[in-house]
C-alpha positions as CSV (number, residue, x, y, z in Angstrom):
1,X,0.0,0.0,0.0
2,X,1.2,3.5,-0.8
3,X,1.8,5.8,2.1
4,X,-0.2,9.0,2.1
5,X,2.9,11.3,1.8
6,X,4.1,9.4,-1.2
7,X,0.7,9.6,-2.8
8,X,0.5,13.4,-2.2
9,X,4.0,14.0,-3.8
10,X,3.0,11.7,-6.7
11,X,0.0,13.8,-7.3
12,X,2.0,17.1,-7.1
13,X,4.5,15.7,-9.5
14,X,1.8,14.6,-12.0
15,X,0.1,18.1,-11.8
16,X,3.4,19.9,-12.3
17,X,4.3,17.7,-15.3
18,X,0.8,18.3,-16.8
19,X,1.3,22.1,-16.3
20,X,4.7,21.9,-18.0
21,X,3.5,19.9,-21.0
22,X,0.3,21.9,-21.6
23,X,1.9,25.3,-21.2
24,X,4.9,24.3,-23.3
25,X,2.5,23.2,-26.2
26,X,0.5,26.4,-25.7
27,X,3.7,28.6,-25.9
28,X,4.9,26.7,-28.9
29,X,1.6,27.2,-30.7
30,X,1.4,30.9,-29.7
31,X,4.9,31.4,-31.0
32,X,4.1,29.9,-34.3
33,X,0.9,31.9,-34.6
34,X,2.7,35.1,-33.7
35,X,5.5,34.4,-36.2
36,X,3.1,33.7,-39.1
37,X,1.0,36.7,-38.4
38,X,3.8,39.1,-37.6
39,X,2.5,39.7,-34.1
40,X,4.6,40.9,-31.1
41,X,2.3,39.4,-28.4
42,X,2.8,39.4,-24.7
43,X,2.7,35.8,-23.4
44,X,3.2,36.5,-19.7
45,X,0.2,34.4,-18.7
46,X,1.5,31.4,-20.5
47,X,5.0,31.9,-19.1
48,X,3.6,32.1,-15.6
49,X,1.9,28.8,-16.0
50,X,5.1,27.3,-17.4
51,X,7.0,28.7,-14.5
52,X,4.5,27.3,-12.0
53,X,4.9,23.9,-13.6
54,X,8.7,24.2,-13.5
55,X,8.7,25.3,-9.8
56,X,6.3,22.5,-9.0
57,X,8.6,19.9,-10.7
58,X,11.7,21.2,-8.9
59,X,10.0,21.0,-5.5
60,X,7.9,17.8,-5.9
61,X,10.5,15.5,-7.6
62,X,13.1,15.6,-4.8
63,X,10.3,15.4,-2.1
64,X,8.8,12.4,-3.8
65,X,12.2,10.7,-4.1
66,X,12.9,11.6,-0.4
67,X,9.7,10.0,0.8
68,X,10.2,6.7,-1.1
69,X,12.2,4.3,1.0
70,X,13.4,0.8,0.4
71,X,14.0,0.0,4.1
72,X,12.4,-3.1,5.4
73,X,9.6,-2.6,7.8
74,X,9.0,-5.0,10.6
75,X,6.2,-7.4,10.1
76,X,3.2,-6.9,12.2
77,X,0.8,-9.7,13.2
């Protein structure tokens, strides 16, 4: 059974990866659209979502790896 702390960090990692991927695709598409239409748009909102995903990844990945342990636990009867 997965411990609660490991499950929480797994969820945080999944959400941050989803933010990174979705905002990365959105930035890519916005950049292509801006280039084709000669726009000089301001994509601060997309960059802030990308930054939130990056910060979440930097925080949640080490915390997840720190909570996972391979130590043997005593058997309980």
